[in-house]
KOLDREN-747895 format. One line per 10 residues: number of its first residue (from 1); their letters; for each residue x, z negated, y negated of N, C-alpha, C. Coordinates in pm, whole numbers. Each point is the difference from the previous one (the first is absolute). Layout:
N
NUM	A	X:Z:Y:X:Z:Y:X:Z:Y ~ ...
END
This chain:
96
1	MIDQFADAVL	2794:525:174:-199:-93:-28:-59:148:8 ~ 58:86:-62:-127:176:7:33:53:138 ~ 101:-78:60:12:78:141:-106:-99:145 ~ -15:-133:-108:-71:-85:80:-173:76:-12 ~ -20:13:-130:-127:14:-58:-96:119:86 ~ 137:138:9:-6:118:-8:-35:7:209 ~ 71:-98:59:-49:-28:146:-105:-64:71 ~ -38:-57:-132:-155:-111:12:-65:155:-13 ~ 10:36:-48:-129:127:-53:-15:134:136 ~ 127:7:1:6:63:143:-68:-55:135
11	AAGVCPAAPP	29:-95:-21:-26:-74:149:-204:-40:-23 ~ -30:-13:-122:-138:26:-32:-75:120:41 ~ 30:84:-32:-5:155:28:-37:24:111 ~ 8:-82:140:33:69:101:-160:-73:88 ~ -42:105:43:-106:-92:71:16:-14:144 ~ -86:-92:55:10:-57:155:-19:125:81 ~ -1:30:44:-72:59:152:-18:-57:91 ~ -108:55:93:0:-144:139:64:72:108 ~ 61:-28:99:75:62:133:-117:145:22 ~ 61:43:76:-46:96:30:-55:31:137
21	GMQVYADQIQ	-189:26:-30:-145:-14:25:-63:-116:-45 ~ 36:-98:-51:-5:-125:-17:-158:49:-170 ~ 33:56:-14:-88:21:-159:-130:22:42 ~ -24:39:136:-140:21:30:-70:-144:67 ~ 129:-53:59:-91:-161:-24:3:-88:-136 ~ 70:26:-65:9:-62:-130:-129:58:-79 ~ -11:77:-2:-155:84:-81:-44:-74:40 ~ -51:16:135:-124:-64:88:-11:-150:-13 ~ 72:-74:4:5:-111:-32:-39:-79:-110 ~ 38:64:-104:1:-25:-130:-153:45:-33
31	SWVKWGVLAV	-60:87:46:-133:52:-31:-120:-118:47 ~ 62:-39:151:-90:-71:83:-77:-157:-120 ~ 180:-20:-63:-17:-125:-91:-22:45:-99 ~ -37:68:-31:-37:75:-153:-146:18:40 ~ -52:55:60:-121:-41:42:-106:-131:91 ~ 106:-25:44:-69:-149:66:5:-112:-104 ~ 76:41:-102:-9:-173:-132:-83:78:-55 ~ -62:117:-32:-142:32:-55:-95:6:38 ~ 26:-17:127:-123:-14:79:-96:-184:-10 ~ 135:-104:-4:-1:-85:7:-57:-76:-129
41	LGICFFASVG	69:96:-115:-55:-48:-129:-129:64:-37 ~ -87:60:77:-121:99:-36:-93:-146:98 ~ 50:-7:38:-91:-99:133:7:-128:-84 ~ 141:-62:-25:-4:-130:-69:-87:3:-152 ~ -24:93:-36:-61:36:-140:-159:35:-9 ~ -7:55:128:-183:-11:16:-19:-109:54 ~ 52:-85:120:-69:-133:3:31:-104:-87 ~ 48:-3:-91:49:-66:-134:-148:1:-51 ~ -40:139:-53:-105:22:-90:-94:-38:65 ~ -34:2:136:-94:-57:65:-30:-113:8
51	MLIWGRVTHH	123:-60:-5:-52:-183:-30:23:-51:-125 ~ 69:73:-68:-66:-25:-152:-170:-1:-17 ~ -47:117:77:-142:5:-38:-82:-57:69 ~ 55:-39:155:-110:-141:64:35:-81:-87 ~ 131:-77:-33:-9:-117:-60:-77:18:-153 ~ 1:102:-29:-101:-18:-192:-178:-31:60 ~ -4:111:82:-117:-10:92:-76:-71:-23 ~ 125:-95:176:-69:-161:-23:20:-121:-45 ~ 48:20:-125:28:-125:-59:166:-65:39 ~ 60:104:95:87:-94:77:124:19:-65
61	PRGARLGMDG	20:-66:-90:159:-13:-71:77:-26:46 ~ 26:-32:119:182:44:48:-29:100:66 ~ -99:95:54:2:77:46:52:159:-87 ~ -105:-27:-122:79:39:-84:115:-32:-57 ~ 23:-64:-14:131:-6:8:103:77:45 ~ 26:-68:133:49:120:92:45:151:14 ~ -131:77:-28:-22:92:-56:91:39:-138 ~ -51:-72:-51:87:34:-129:167:22:6 ~ 41:-96:102:119:-6:11:74:79:83 ~ -79:40:86:7:145:83:12:107:-99
71	ILICVVGAIL	-57:17:-48:-18:133:-146:139:6:-10 ~ -7:-144:-141:174:5:10:134:-25:46 ~ 4:-46:134:78:44:142:22:174:-1 ~ -152:16:3:57:182:-20:61:95:-41 ~ -39:-73:-134:38:79:-132:150:-43:-4 ~ 51:-100:38:161:-56:-5:68:112:82 ~ -83:10:174:34:36:46:69:171:-1 ~ -170:43:-22:53:117:-60:134:24:-100 ~ -28:-82:-104:147:31:-67:137:19:53 ~ -10:-118:112:135:-33:72:60:122:67
81	YVVGYVIVQS	-157:38:38:4:130:152:71:142:-137 ~ -45:-22:-100:80:126:-60:104:35:-62 ~ 9:-210:-53:207:22:-79:46:7:163 ~ -6:-42:74:50:2:191:47:170:4 ~ -97:53:-13:-30:177:39:115:34:-130 ~ 1:-30:-94:116:124:-61:105:-118:-21 ~ 36:-124:66:157:-14:37:42:63:90 ~ -85:-6:150:51:62:68:39:148:-39 ~ -127:63:-29:15:174:-15:135:-21:-157 ~ 63:-61:-74:99:-21:-66:168:14:73
91	IVGEGC	-18:-102:79:108:-42:126:-23:149:45 ~ -68:91:108:36:71:80:-15:98:-55 ~ -91:52:-119:24:147:-69:-79:79:66 ~ -12:99:-95:-78:96:16:69:138:-75 ~ -6:110:77:49:92:-44:152:32:-28 ~ 53:-83:102:148:50:-11:23:143:124
END
């Protein structure tokens, strides 16, 4: 039982490594995805705020509702973005 636990601890300490020459491409793809998602979240947020303002100014309840829904979707998306990034970093590891 103790030997199985020791084997599991040793296996958990091994950091994954990209094949030779692939780390540059993996870093590049990860940075593109990170900034792409950040840009989409920013555009979504500002479009939703604009829709909310437009709906309130013109007394259009559906427009204001869509704007508020969009803001909430942006907040949930940002939370998922941060949680997903932490999960990926915990799998890939840092400083091995």
